[in-house]
All heavy atoms as atom14 arrays in JSON, in Angstrom:
{
  "sequence": "MPAVAASALNEPADHPVTLVESTELLRGNKTVGILHNGSLYRLQATKLGKLILTK",
  "atom14_mask": [
    [1, 1, 1, 1, 1, 1, 1, 1, 0, 0, 0, 0, 0, 0],
    [1, 1, 1, 1, 1, 1, 1, 0, 0, 0, 0, 0, 0, 0],
    [1, 1, 1, 1, 1, 0, 0, 0, 0, 0, 0, 0, 0, 0],
    [1, 1, 1, 1, 1, 1, 1, 0, 0, 0, 0, 0, 0, 0],
    [1, 1, 1, 1, 1, 0, 0, 0, 0, 0, 0, 0, 0, 0],
    [1, 1, 1, 1, 1, 0, 0, 0, 0, 0, 0, 0, 0, 0],
    [1, 1, 1, 1, 1, 1, 0, 0, 0, 0, 0, 0, 0, 0],
    [1, 1, 1, 1, 1, 0, 0, 0, 0, 0, 0, 0, 0, 0],
    [1, 1, 1, 1, 1, 1, 1, 1, 0, 0, 0, 0, 0, 0],
    [1, 1, 1, 1, 1, 1, 1, 1, 0, 0, 0, 0, 0, 0],
    [1, 1, 1, 1, 1, 1, 1, 1, 1, 0, 0, 0, 0, 0],
    [1, 1, 1, 1, 1, 1, 1, 0, 0, 0, 0, 0, 0, 0],
    [1, 1, 1, 1, 1, 0, 0, 0, 0, 0, 0, 0, 0, 0],
    [1, 1, 1, 1, 1, 1, 1, 1, 0, 0, 0, 0, 0, 0],
    [1, 1, 1, 1, 1, 1, 1, 1, 1, 1, 0, 0, 0, 0],
    [1, 1, 1, 1, 1, 1, 1, 0, 0, 0, 0, 0, 0, 0],
    [1, 1, 1, 1, 1, 1, 1, 0, 0, 0, 0, 0, 0, 0],
    [1, 1, 1, 1, 1, 1, 1, 0, 0, 0, 0, 0, 0, 0],
    [1, 1, 1, 1, 1, 1, 1, 1, 0, 0, 0, 0, 0, 0],
    [1, 1, 1, 1, 1, 1, 1, 0, 0, 0, 0, 0, 0, 0],
    [1, 1, 1, 1, 1, 1, 1, 1, 1, 0, 0, 0, 0, 0],
    [1, 1, 1, 1, 1, 1, 0, 0, 0, 0, 0, 0, 0, 0],
    [1, 1, 1, 1, 1, 1, 1, 0, 0, 0, 0, 0, 0, 0],
    [1, 1, 1, 1, 1, 1, 1, 1, 1, 0, 0, 0, 0, 0],
    [1, 1, 1, 1, 1, 1, 1, 1, 0, 0, 0, 0, 0, 0],
    [1, 1, 1, 1, 1, 1, 1, 1, 0, 0, 0, 0, 0, 0],
    [1, 1, 1, 1, 1, 1, 1, 1, 1, 1, 1, 0, 0, 0],
    [1, 1, 1, 1, 0, 0, 0, 0, 0, 0, 0, 0, 0, 0],
    [1, 1, 1, 1, 1, 1, 1, 1, 0, 0, 0, 0, 0, 0],
    [1, 1, 1, 1, 1, 1, 1, 1, 1, 0, 0, 0, 0, 0],
    [1, 1, 1, 1, 1, 1, 1, 0, 0, 0, 0, 0, 0, 0],
    [1, 1, 1, 1, 1, 1, 1, 0, 0, 0, 0, 0, 0, 0],
    [1, 1, 1, 1, 0, 0, 0, 0, 0, 0, 0, 0, 0, 0],
    [1, 1, 1, 1, 1, 1, 1, 1, 0, 0, 0, 0, 0, 0],
    [1, 1, 1, 1, 1, 1, 1, 1, 0, 0, 0, 0, 0, 0],
    [1, 1, 1, 1, 1, 1, 1, 1, 1, 1, 0, 0, 0, 0],
    [1, 1, 1, 1, 1, 1, 1, 1, 0, 0, 0, 0, 0, 0],
    [1, 1, 1, 1, 0, 0, 0, 0, 0, 0, 0, 0, 0, 0],
    [1, 1, 1, 1, 1, 1, 0, 0, 0, 0, 0, 0, 0, 0],
    [1, 1, 1, 1, 1, 1, 1, 1, 0, 0, 0, 0, 0, 0],
    [1, 1, 1, 1, 1, 1, 1, 1, 1, 1, 1, 1, 0, 0],
    [1, 1, 1, 1, 1, 1, 1, 1, 1, 1, 1, 0, 0, 0],
    [1, 1, 1, 1, 1, 1, 1, 1, 0, 0, 0, 0, 0, 0],
    [1, 1, 1, 1, 1, 1, 1, 1, 1, 0, 0, 0, 0, 0],
    [1, 1, 1, 1, 1, 0, 0, 0, 0, 0, 0, 0, 0, 0],
    [1, 1, 1, 1, 1, 1, 1, 0, 0, 0, 0, 0, 0, 0],
    [1, 1, 1, 1, 1, 1, 1, 1, 1, 0, 0, 0, 0, 0],
    [1, 1, 1, 1, 1, 1, 1, 1, 0, 0, 0, 0, 0, 0],
    [1, 1, 1, 1, 0, 0, 0, 0, 0, 0, 0, 0, 0, 0],
    [1, 1, 1, 1, 1, 1, 1, 1, 1, 0, 0, 0, 0, 0],
    [1, 1, 1, 1, 1, 1, 1, 1, 0, 0, 0, 0, 0, 0],
    [1, 1, 1, 1, 1, 1, 1, 1, 0, 0, 0, 0, 0, 0],
    [1, 1, 1, 1, 1, 1, 1, 1, 0, 0, 0, 0, 0, 0],
    [1, 1, 1, 1, 1, 1, 1, 0, 0, 0, 0, 0, 0, 0],
    [1, 1, 1, 1, 1, 1, 1, 1, 1, 0, 0, 0, 0, 0]
  ],
  "atom14_positions": [
    [[-7.25, -6.54, -4.94], [-7.68, -6.34, -3.58], [-7.23, -4.98, -3.1], [-6.04, -4.72, -3.04], [-7.09, -7.42, -2.69], [-7.56, -8.81, -3.01], [-6.76, -9.99, -1.92], [-6.43, -11.25, -3.11], [0.0, 0.0, 0.0], [0.0, 0.0, 0.0], [0.0, 0.0, 0.0], [0.0, 0.0, 0.0], [0.0, 0.0, 0.0], [0.0, 0.0, 0.0]],
    [[-8.14, -4.14, -2.76], [-7.77, -2.79, -2.36], [-7.17, -2.75, -0.96], [-7.53, -3.53, -0.1], [-9.1, -2.04, -2.4], [-10.13, -3.09, -2.2], [-9.58, -4.34, -2.81], [0.0, 0.0, 0.0], [0.0, 0.0, 0.0], [0.0, 0.0, 0.0], [0.0, 0.0, 0.0], [0.0, 0.0, 0.0], [0.0, 0.0, 0.0], [0.0, 0.0, 0.0]],
    [[-6.21, -1.86, -0.77], [-5.64, -1.66, 0.56], [-6.55, -0.73, 1.34], [-7.19, 0.16, 0.78], [-4.24, -1.06, 0.45], [0.0, 0.0, 0.0], [0.0, 0.0, 0.0], [0.0, 0.0, 0.0], [0.0, 0.0, 0.0], [0.0, 0.0, 0.0], [0.0, 0.0, 0.0], [0.0, 0.0, 0.0], [0.0, 0.0, 0.0], [0.0, 0.0, 0.0]],
    [[-6.63, -0.93, 2.63], [-7.47, -0.13, 3.51], [-6.57, 0.8, 4.3], [-5.46, 0.42, 4.67], [-8.25, -1.05, 4.48], [-9.03, -0.24, 5.48], [-9.18, -1.95, 3.71], [0.0, 0.0, 0.0], [0.0, 0.0, 0.0], [0.0, 0.0, 0.0], [0.0, 0.0, 0.0], [0.0, 0.0, 0.0], [0.0, 0.0, 0.0], [0.0, 0.0, 0.0]],
    [[-7.06, 1.99, 4.58], [-6.29, 2.92, 5.4], [-6.01, 2.26, 6.75], [-6.89, 1.7, 7.38], [-7.06, 4.21, 5.6], [0.0, 0.0, 0.0], [0.0, 0.0, 0.0], [0.0, 0.0, 0.0], [0.0, 0.0, 0.0], [0.0, 0.0, 0.0], [0.0, 0.0, 0.0], [0.0, 0.0, 0.0], [0.0, 0.0, 0.0], [0.0, 0.0, 0.0]],
    [[-4.76, 2.31, 7.18], [-4.36, 1.66, 8.41], [-5.15, 2.17, 9.61], [-5.5, 1.41, 10.49], [-2.86, 1.86, 8.64], [0.0, 0.0, 0.0], [0.0, 0.0, 0.0], [0.0, 0.0, 0.0], [0.0, 0.0, 0.0], [0.0, 0.0, 0.0], [0.0, 0.0, 0.0], [0.0, 0.0, 0.0], [0.0, 0.0, 0.0], [0.0, 0.0, 0.0]],
    [[-5.46, 3.45, 9.63], [-6.2, 4.01, 10.76], [-7.59, 3.42, 10.88], [-8.14, 3.32, 11.97], [-6.28, 5.53, 10.64], [-6.96, 5.87, 9.44], [0.0, 0.0, 0.0], [0.0, 0.0, 0.0], [0.0, 0.0, 0.0], [0.0, 0.0, 0.0], [0.0, 0.0, 0.0], [0.0, 0.0, 0.0], [0.0, 0.0, 0.0], [0.0, 0.0, 0.0]],
    [[-8.17, 2.98, 9.76], [-9.51, 2.39, 9.8], [-9.51, 1.05, 10.52], [-10.54, 0.63, 11.05], [-10.05, 2.22, 8.38], [0.0, 0.0, 0.0], [0.0, 0.0, 0.0], [0.0, 0.0, 0.0], [0.0, 0.0, 0.0], [0.0, 0.0, 0.0], [0.0, 0.0, 0.0], [0.0, 0.0, 0.0], [0.0, 0.0, 0.0], [0.0, 0.0, 0.0]],
    [[-8.38, 0.37, 10.56], [-8.3, -0.95, 11.2], [-7.37, -0.95, 12.4], [-6.97, -1.99, 12.89], [-7.82, -1.99, 10.18], [-8.76, -2.21, 9.0], [-8.12, -3.16, 8.0], [-10.09, -2.76, 9.45], [0.0, 0.0, 0.0], [0.0, 0.0, 0.0], [0.0, 0.0, 0.0], [0.0, 0.0, 0.0], [0.0, 0.0, 0.0], [0.0, 0.0, 0.0]],
    [[-7.02, 0.23, 12.9], [-6.12, 0.38, 14.04], [-4.79, -0.32, 13.82], [-4.25, -0.94, 14.72], [-6.8, -0.13, 15.33], [-8.0, 0.69, 15.69], [-8.0, 1.91, 15.53], [-9.03, 0.05, 16.19], [0.0, 0.0, 0.0], [0.0, 0.0, 0.0], [0.0, 0.0, 0.0], [0.0, 0.0, 0.0], [0.0, 0.0, 0.0], [0.0, 0.0, 0.0]],
    [[-4.27, -0.24, 12.61], [-2.97, -0.82, 12.27], [-1.97, 0.32, 12.1], [-2.34, 1.44, 11.78], [-3.07, -1.6, 10.94], [-3.96, -2.81, 11.01], [-3.35, -3.95, 11.8], [-2.12, -4.08, 11.82], [-4.12, -4.72, 12.4], [0.0, 0.0, 0.0], [0.0, 0.0, 0.0], [0.0, 0.0, 0.0], [0.0, 0.0, 0.0], [0.0, 0.0, 0.0]],
    [[-0.68, 0.02, 12.29], [0.33, 1.06, 12.05], [0.27, 1.54, 10.6], [0.02, 0.75, 9.69], [1.65, 0.33, 12.32], [1.28, -0.85, 13.16], [-0.12, -1.22, 12.78], [0.0, 0.0, 0.0], [0.0, 0.0, 0.0], [0.0, 0.0, 0.0], [0.0, 0.0, 0.0], [0.0, 0.0, 0.0], [0.0, 0.0, 0.0], [0.0, 0.0, 0.0]],
    [[0.49, 2.82, 10.4], [0.36, 3.43, 9.07], [1.34, 2.85, 8.06], [1.06, 2.87, 6.86], [0.56, 4.94, 9.17], [0.0, 0.0, 0.0], [0.0, 0.0, 0.0], [0.0, 0.0, 0.0], [0.0, 0.0, 0.0], [0.0, 0.0, 0.0], [0.0, 0.0, 0.0], [0.0, 0.0, 0.0], [0.0, 0.0, 0.0], [0.0, 0.0, 0.0]],
    [[2.47, 2.3, 8.5], [3.45, 1.77, 7.56], [3.14, 0.32, 7.14], [3.89, -0.27, 6.37], [4.86, 1.87, 8.13], [5.01, 1.12, 9.44], [4.0, 0.87, 10.13], [6.16, 0.8, 9.8], [0.0, 0.0, 0.0], [0.0, 0.0, 0.0], [0.0, 0.0, 0.0], [0.0, 0.0, 0.0], [0.0, 0.0, 0.0], [0.0, 0.0, 0.0]],
    [[2.04, -0.26, 7.62], [1.65, -1.62, 7.26], [0.17, -1.65, 6.85], [-0.68, -2.1, 7.61], [1.88, -2.58, 8.43], [3.31, -2.8, 8.76], [4.02, -1.98, 9.59], [4.16, -3.75, 8.34], [5.25, -2.42, 9.68], [5.37, -3.49, 8.93], [0.0, 0.0, 0.0], [0.0, 0.0, 0.0], [0.0, 0.0, 0.0], [0.0, 0.0, 0.0]],
    [[-0.16, -1.18, 5.63], [-1.57, -1.22, 5.22], [-2.06, -2.66, 5.1], [-1.29, -3.57, 4.79], [-1.56, -0.52, 3.86], [-0.16, -0.58, 3.39], [0.71, -0.64, 4.62], [0.0, 0.0, 0.0], [0.0, 0.0, 0.0], [0.0, 0.0, 0.0], [0.0, 0.0, 0.0], [0.0, 0.0, 0.0], [0.0, 0.0, 0.0], [0.0, 0.0, 0.0]],
    [[-3.33, -2.86, 5.38], [-3.93, -4.18, 5.37], [-4.67, -4.4, 4.06], [-5.39, -3.53, 3.59], [-4.93, -4.3, 6.55], [-5.66, -5.62, 6.51], [-4.2, -4.12, 7.87], [0.0, 0.0, 0.0], [0.0, 0.0, 0.0], [0.0, 0.0, 0.0], [0.0, 0.0, 0.0], [0.0, 0.0, 0.0], [0.0, 0.0, 0.0], [0.0, 0.0, 0.0]],
    [[-4.49, -5.58, 3.45], [-5.23, -5.93, 2.25], [-6.62, -6.38, 2.66], [-6.76, -7.21, 3.56], [-4.52, -7.07, 1.49], [-3.21, -6.62, 1.13], [-5.29, -7.45, 0.24], [0.0, 0.0, 0.0], [0.0, 0.0, 0.0], [0.0, 0.0, 0.0], [0.0, 0.0, 0.0], [0.0, 0.0, 0.0], [0.0, 0.0, 0.0], [0.0, 0.0, 0.0]],
    [[-7.64, -5.85, 2.03], [-9.02, -6.14, 2.37], [-9.6, -7.1, 1.35], [-9.49, -6.89, 0.14], [-9.83, -4.83, 2.37], [-11.31, -4.95, 2.69], [-11.51, -5.48, 4.1], [-11.97, -3.61, 2.52], [0.0, 0.0, 0.0], [0.0, 0.0, 0.0], [0.0, 0.0, 0.0], [0.0, 0.0, 0.0], [0.0, 0.0, 0.0], [0.0, 0.0, 0.0]],
    [[-10.22, -8.18, 1.83], [-10.89, -9.15, 0.98], [-12.32, -9.3, 1.49], [-12.54, -9.55, 2.68], [-10.18, -10.53, 1.02], [-10.92, -11.54, 0.17], [-8.74, -10.4, 0.59], [0.0, 0.0, 0.0], [0.0, 0.0, 0.0], [0.0, 0.0, 0.0], [0.0, 0.0, 0.0], [0.0, 0.0, 0.0], [0.0, 0.0, 0.0], [0.0, 0.0, 0.0]],
    [[-13.29, -9.15, 0.62], [-14.69, -9.33, 1.0], [-14.95, -10.8, 1.27], [-14.46, -11.68, 0.55], [-15.62, -8.86, -0.13], [-15.68, -7.37, -0.31], [-16.51, -6.68, 0.76], [-17.31, -7.35, 1.44], [-16.36, -5.47, 0.89], [0.0, 0.0, 0.0], [0.0, 0.0, 0.0], [0.0, 0.0, 0.0], [0.0, 0.0, 0.0], [0.0, 0.0, 0.0]],
    [[-15.72, -11.1, 2.3], [-16.04, -12.49, 2.61], [-16.77, -13.16, 1.45], [-16.59, -14.36, 1.21], [-16.87, -12.58, 3.89], [-18.1, -11.9, 3.73], [0.0, 0.0, 0.0], [0.0, 0.0, 0.0], [0.0, 0.0, 0.0], [0.0, 0.0, 0.0], [0.0, 0.0, 0.0], [0.0, 0.0, 0.0], [0.0, 0.0, 0.0], [0.0, 0.0, 0.0]],
    [[-17.54, -12.39, 0.69], [-18.26, -12.96, -0.45], [-17.29, -13.46, -1.52], [-17.6, -14.41, -2.23], [-19.22, -11.92, -1.07], [-18.48, -10.74, -1.38], [-20.36, -11.6, -0.13], [0.0, 0.0, 0.0], [0.0, 0.0, 0.0], [0.0, 0.0, 0.0], [0.0, 0.0, 0.0], [0.0, 0.0, 0.0], [0.0, 0.0, 0.0], [0.0, 0.0, 0.0]],
    [[-16.11, -12.83, -1.62], [-15.09, -13.3, -2.56], [-14.55, -14.66, -2.13], [-14.25, -15.51, -2.97], [-13.94, -12.3, -2.65], [-14.3, -10.98, -3.31], [-13.1, -10.04, -3.35], [-12.01, -10.48, -3.76], [-13.26, -8.88, -2.96], [0.0, 0.0, 0.0], [0.0, 0.0, 0.0], [0.0, 0.0, 0.0], [0.0, 0.0, 0.0], [0.0, 0.0, 0.0]],
    [[-14.39, -14.86, -0.84], [-13.88, -16.14, -0.33], [-14.94, -17.24, -0.4], [-14.65, -18.36, -0.78], [-13.41, -15.98, 1.12], [-12.21, -15.08, 1.37], [-11.99, -14.91, 2.86], [-10.98, -15.66, 0.71], [0.0, 0.0, 0.0], [0.0, 0.0, 0.0], [0.0, 0.0, 0.0], [0.0, 0.0, 0.0], [0.0, 0.0, 0.0], [0.0, 0.0, 0.0]],
    [[-16.16, -16.9, -0.01], [-17.22, -17.9, 0.07], [-17.86, -18.23, -1.27], [-18.36, -19.33, -1.47], [-18.29, -17.44, 1.07], [-17.8, -17.35, 2.52], [-18.82, -16.63, 3.39], [-17.5, -18.71, 3.09], [0.0, 0.0, 0.0], [0.0, 0.0, 0.0], [0.0, 0.0, 0.0], [0.0, 0.0, 0.0], [0.0, 0.0, 0.0], [0.0, 0.0, 0.0]],
    [[-17.88, -17.28, -2.19], [-18.42, -17.48, -3.55], [-19.8, -18.14, -3.55], [-20.05, -19.1, -4.26], [-17.46, -18.3, -4.39], [-16.14, -17.63, -4.61], [-15.28, -18.46, -5.5], [-13.94, -17.91, -5.57], [-12.92, -18.55, -6.08], [-13.07, -19.76, -6.56], [-11.75, -17.99, -6.11], [0.0, 0.0, 0.0], [0.0, 0.0, 0.0], [0.0, 0.0, 0.0]],
    [[-20.7, -17.65, -2.7], [-22.07, -18.16, -2.67], [-22.27, -19.38, -1.78], [-23.39, -19.85, -1.62], [0.0, 0.0, 0.0], [0.0, 0.0, 0.0], [0.0, 0.0, 0.0], [0.0, 0.0, 0.0], [0.0, 0.0, 0.0], [0.0, 0.0, 0.0], [0.0, 0.0, 0.0], [0.0, 0.0, 0.0], [0.0, 0.0, 0.0], [0.0, 0.0, 0.0]],
    [[-21.19, -19.92, -1.22], [-21.29, -21.08, -0.33], [-21.32, -20.61, 1.12], [-20.92, -19.5, 1.43], [-20.08, -22.01, -0.52], [-20.0, -22.55, -1.92], [-20.91, -23.21, -2.37], [-18.92, -22.24, -2.62], [0.0, 0.0, 0.0], [0.0, 0.0, 0.0], [0.0, 0.0, 0.0], [0.0, 0.0, 0.0], [0.0, 0.0, 0.0], [0.0, 0.0, 0.0]],
    [[-21.77, -21.46, 2.01], [-21.76, -21.12, 3.44], [-20.44, -21.5, 4.09], [-20.09, -20.98, 5.14], [-22.91, -21.82, 4.17], [-24.26, -21.28, 3.78], [-25.33, -21.75, 4.71], [-26.62, -21.05, 4.35], [-27.53, -21.03, 5.44], [0.0, 0.0, 0.0], [0.0, 0.0, 0.0], [0.0, 0.0, 0.0], [0.0, 0.0, 0.0], [0.0, 0.0, 0.0]],
    [[-19.7, -22.42, 3.45], [-18.44, -22.91, 4.01], [-17.39, -23.0, 2.92], [-17.7, -23.37, 1.79], [-18.64, -24.32, 4.64], [-19.68, -24.24, 5.6], [-17.38, -24.8, 5.31], [0.0, 0.0, 0.0], [0.0, 0.0, 0.0], [0.0, 0.0, 0.0], [0.0, 0.0, 0.0], [0.0, 0.0, 0.0], [0.0, 0.0, 0.0], [0.0, 0.0, 0.0]],
    [[-16.14, -22.68, 3.29], [-15.02, -22.82, 2.36], [-13.83, -23.37, 3.13], [-13.64, -23.07, 4.31], [-14.68, -21.46, 1.69], [-14.2, -20.44, 2.68], [-13.68, -21.65, 0.58], [0.0, 0.0, 0.0], [0.0, 0.0, 0.0], [0.0, 0.0, 0.0], [0.0, 0.0, 0.0], [0.0, 0.0, 0.0], [0.0, 0.0, 0.0], [0.0, 0.0, 0.0]],
    [[-13.05, -24.23, 2.47], [-11.84, -24.77, 3.08], [-10.66, -23.87, 2.75], [-10.54, -23.37, 1.63], [0.0, 0.0, 0.0], [0.0, 0.0, 0.0], [0.0, 0.0, 0.0], [0.0, 0.0, 0.0], [0.0, 0.0, 0.0], [0.0, 0.0, 0.0], [0.0, 0.0, 0.0], [0.0, 0.0, 0.0], [0.0, 0.0, 0.0], [0.0, 0.0, 0.0]],
    [[-9.78, -23.69, 3.73], [-8.59, -22.87, 3.54], [-7.38, -23.69, 3.98], [-7.33, -24.16, 5.12], [-8.66, -21.58, 4.39], [-9.87, -20.74, 3.98], [-7.37, -20.77, 4.25], [-10.12, -19.55, 4.89], [0.0, 0.0, 0.0], [0.0, 0.0, 0.0], [0.0, 0.0, 0.0], [0.0, 0.0, 0.0], [0.0, 0.0, 0.0], [0.0, 0.0, 0.0]],
    [[-6.42, -23.89, 3.08], [-5.17, -24.56, 3.43], [-4.17, -23.52, 3.9], [-3.92, -22.53, 3.21], [-4.6, -25.32, 2.23], [-5.29, -26.61, 1.88], [-4.73, -27.18, 0.58], [-5.13, -27.63, 3.0], [0.0, 0.0, 0.0], [0.0, 0.0, 0.0], [0.0, 0.0, 0.0], [0.0, 0.0, 0.0], [0.0, 0.0, 0.0], [0.0, 0.0, 0.0]],
    [[-3.6, -23.75, 5.08], [-2.62, -22.82, 5.65], [-1.52, -23.63, 6.32], [-1.79, -24.41, 7.25], [-3.3, -21.89, 6.66], [-2.35, -20.94, 7.32], [-1.75, -19.91, 6.65], [-1.89, -20.89, 8.59], [-0.96, -19.25, 7.48], [-1.03, -19.83, 8.67], [0.0, 0.0, 0.0], [0.0, 0.0, 0.0], [0.0, 0.0, 0.0], [0.0, 0.0, 0.0]],
    [[-0.31, -23.5, 5.83], [0.85, -24.22, 6.38], [0.59, -25.72, 6.51], [0.92, -26.33, 7.52], [1.26, -23.64, 7.73], [1.86, -22.26, 7.61], [2.39, -21.89, 6.57], [1.77, -21.48, 8.67], [0.0, 0.0, 0.0], [0.0, 0.0, 0.0], [0.0, 0.0, 0.0], [0.0, 0.0, 0.0], [0.0, 0.0, 0.0], [0.0, 0.0, 0.0]],
    [[-0.05, -26.31, 5.51], [-0.3, -27.74, 5.5], [-1.5, -28.2, 6.31], [-1.8, -29.38, 6.35], [0.0, 0.0, 0.0], [0.0, 0.0, 0.0], [0.0, 0.0, 0.0], [0.0, 0.0, 0.0], [0.0, 0.0, 0.0], [0.0, 0.0, 0.0], [0.0, 0.0, 0.0], [0.0, 0.0, 0.0], [0.0, 0.0, 0.0], [0.0, 0.0, 0.0]],
    [[-2.2, -27.29, 6.96], [-3.39, -27.63, 7.74], [-4.63, -27.11, 7.04], [-4.61, -26.05, 6.41], [-3.33, -27.03, 9.14], [-2.28, -27.59, 9.88], [0.0, 0.0, 0.0], [0.0, 0.0, 0.0], [0.0, 0.0, 0.0], [0.0, 0.0, 0.0], [0.0, 0.0, 0.0], [0.0, 0.0, 0.0], [0.0, 0.0, 0.0], [0.0, 0.0, 0.0]],
    [[-5.72, -27.86, 7.16], [-6.99, -27.46, 6.56], [-7.85, -26.76, 7.61], [-8.07, -27.29, 8.7], [-7.74, -28.68, 6.02], [-9.1, -28.4, 5.4], [-9.0, -27.47, 4.21], [-9.77, -29.71, 5.02], [0.0, 0.0, 0.0], [0.0, 0.0, 0.0], [0.0, 0.0, 0.0], [0.0, 0.0, 0.0], [0.0, 0.0, 0.0], [0.0, 0.0, 0.0]],
    [[-8.31, -25.57, 7.29], [-9.21, -24.81, 8.14], [-10.53, -24.66, 7.41], [-10.59, -24.74, 6.18], [-8.64, -23.41, 8.42], [-7.41, -23.42, 9.29], [-6.16, -23.7, 8.75], [-7.49, -23.14, 10.64], [-5.02, -23.72, 9.54], [-6.37, -23.16, 11.44], [-5.14, -23.44, 10.89], [-4.02, -23.45, 11.67], [0.0, 0.0, 0.0], [0.0, 0.0, 0.0]],
    [[-11.6, -24.42, 8.16], [-12.92, -24.23, 7.57], [-13.43, -22.85, 7.99], [-13.48, -22.52, 9.17], [-13.87, -25.31, 8.06], [-15.23, -25.21, 7.42], [-16.09, -26.37, 7.84], [-16.58, -26.1, 9.19], [-17.62, -26.71, 9.74], [-18.23, -27.67, 9.1], [-18.01, -26.4, 10.94], [0.0, 0.0, 0.0], [0.0, 0.0, 0.0], [0.0, 0.0, 0.0]],
    [[-13.8, -22.04, 7.01], [-14.41, -20.74, 7.25], [-15.89, -20.89, 6.95], [-16.28, -21.28, 5.85], [-13.81, -19.66, 6.34], [-14.35, -18.25, 6.53], [-13.98, -17.71, 7.91], [-13.85, -17.34, 5.43], [0.0, 0.0, 0.0], [0.0, 0.0, 0.0], [0.0, 0.0, 0.0], [0.0, 0.0, 0.0], [0.0, 0.0, 0.0], [0.0, 0.0, 0.0]],
    [[-16.72, -20.58, 7.94], [-18.17, -20.78, 7.82], [-18.92, -19.5, 8.14], [-18.61, -18.81, 9.12], [-18.6, -21.88, 8.79], [-20.06, -22.18, 8.79], [-20.41, -23.27, 9.78], [-19.53, -23.87, 10.41], [-21.67, -23.55, 9.95], [0.0, 0.0, 0.0], [0.0, 0.0, 0.0], [0.0, 0.0, 0.0], [0.0, 0.0, 0.0], [0.0, 0.0, 0.0]],
    [[-19.89, -19.18, 7.31], [-20.78, -18.05, 7.55], [-22.02, -18.58, 8.28], [-22.63, -19.56, 7.85], [-21.19, -17.39, 6.24], [0.0, 0.0, 0.0], [0.0, 0.0, 0.0], [0.0, 0.0, 0.0], [0.0, 0.0, 0.0], [0.0, 0.0, 0.0], [0.0, 0.0, 0.0], [0.0, 0.0, 0.0], [0.0, 0.0, 0.0], [0.0, 0.0, 0.0]],
    [[-22.38, -17.93, 9.38], [-23.55, -18.35, 10.15], [-24.8, -17.68, 9.63], [-24.74, -16.74, 8.83], [-23.38, -18.01, 11.64], [-23.44, -16.58, 11.8], [-22.08, -18.54, 12.2], [0.0, 0.0, 0.0], [0.0, 0.0, 0.0], [0.0, 0.0, 0.0], [0.0, 0.0, 0.0], [0.0, 0.0, 0.0], [0.0, 0.0, 0.0], [0.0, 0.0, 0.0]],
    [[-25.95, -18.13, 10.12], [-27.23, -17.54, 9.73], [-27.34, -16.09, 10.19], [-28.07, -15.3, 9.61], [-28.39, -18.34, 10.33], [-28.53, -19.71, 9.73], [-29.66, -20.47, 10.39], [-29.75, -21.88, 9.85], [-30.81, -22.65, 10.52], [0.0, 0.0, 0.0], [0.0, 0.0, 0.0], [0.0, 0.0, 0.0], [0.0, 0.0, 0.0], [0.0, 0.0, 0.0]],
    [[-26.61, -15.74, 11.25], [-26.64, -14.38, 11.78], [-25.61, -13.45, 11.12], [-25.44, -12.31, 11.53], [-26.41, -14.4, 13.29], [-27.48, -15.14, 14.1], [-27.09, -15.19, 15.58], [-28.83, -14.49, 13.92], [0.0, 0.0, 0.0], [0.0, 0.0, 0.0], [0.0, 0.0, 0.0], [0.0, 0.0, 0.0], [0.0, 0.0, 0.0], [0.0, 0.0, 0.0]],
    [[-24.9, -13.98, 10.11], [-23.94, -13.14, 9.4], [-22.56, -13.08, 10.03], [-21.74, -12.24, 9.63], [0.0, 0.0, 0.0], [0.0, 0.0, 0.0], [0.0, 0.0, 0.0], [0.0, 0.0, 0.0], [0.0, 0.0, 0.0], [0.0, 0.0, 0.0], [0.0, 0.0, 0.0], [0.0, 0.0, 0.0], [0.0, 0.0, 0.0], [0.0, 0.0, 0.0]],
    [[-22.29, -13.93, 10.99], [-20.96, -13.98, 11.62], [-20.1, -14.97, 10.86], [-20.59, -15.8, 10.11], [-21.09, -14.45, 13.08], [-22.07, -13.69, 13.9], [-21.49, -12.42, 14.39], [-22.52, -11.76, 15.32], [-22.09, -10.52, 15.83], [0.0, 0.0, 0.0], [0.0, 0.0, 0.0], [0.0, 0.0, 0.0], [0.0, 0.0, 0.0], [0.0, 0.0, 0.0]],
    [[-18.78, -14.89, 11.08], [-17.84, -15.83, 10.48], [-17.18, -16.66, 11.57], [-16.81, -16.12, 12.62], [-16.75, -15.1, 9.68], [-17.21, -14.4, 8.42], [-16.03, -13.62, 7.82], [-17.77, -15.38, 7.41], [0.0, 0.0, 0.0], [0.0, 0.0, 0.0], [0.0, 0.0, 0.0], [0.0, 0.0, 0.0], [0.0, 0.0, 0.0], [0.0, 0.0, 0.0]],
    [[-17.02, -17.97, 11.31], [-16.36, -18.87, 12.24], [-15.23, -19.55, 11.48], [-15.44, -20.12, 10.41], [-17.33, -19.93, 12.78], [-18.49, -19.26, 13.51], [-16.6, -20.91, 13.69], [-19.59, -20.22, 13.91], [0.0, 0.0, 0.0], [0.0, 0.0, 0.0], [0.0, 0.0, 0.0], [0.0, 0.0, 0.0], [0.0, 0.0, 0.0], [0.0, 0.0, 0.0]],
    [[-14.01, -19.51, 12.05], [-12.87, -20.2, 11.47], [-12.47, -21.33, 12.41], [-12.18, -21.09, 13.6], [-11.7, -19.23, 11.28], [-10.44, -19.81, 10.66], [-10.7, -20.28, 9.23], [-9.31, -18.79, 10.68], [0.0, 0.0, 0.0], [0.0, 0.0, 0.0], [0.0, 0.0, 0.0], [0.0, 0.0, 0.0], [0.0, 0.0, 0.0], [0.0, 0.0, 0.0]],
    [[-12.48, -22.56, 11.91], [-12.12, -23.71, 12.73], [-11.04, -24.53, 12.05], [-10.91, -24.5, 10.82], [-13.35, -24.62, 12.99], [-13.93, -25.0, 11.75], [-14.38, -23.91, 13.84], [0.0, 0.0, 0.0], [0.0, 0.0, 0.0], [0.0, 0.0, 0.0], [0.0, 0.0, 0.0], [0.0, 0.0, 0.0], [0.0, 0.0, 0.0], [0.0, 0.0, 0.0]],
    [[-10.3, -25.28, 12.86], [-9.24, -26.13, 12.33], [-9.76, -27.55, 12.25], [-10.56, -28.0, 13.02], [-8.01, -26.07, 13.22], [-6.82, -26.81, 12.64], [-5.59, -26.52, 13.45], [-4.41, -27.22, 12.8], [-3.2, -27.02, 13.53], [0.0, 0.0, 0.0], [0.0, 0.0, 0.0], [0.0, 0.0, 0.0], [0.0, 0.0, 0.0], [0.0, 0.0, 0.0]]
  ]
}
């Protein structure tokens, strides 16, 4: 996963952000489950190309 220049994402220069393509997460699906701290979240791609994260 490539790091992105902090200035491109308005982040402090000493904390570069790791960039992950949504296609890597979704892998051809419209919805993917994400476990975070014991809770299940759902990441969904809409028909308009937006992303929705719900618990």
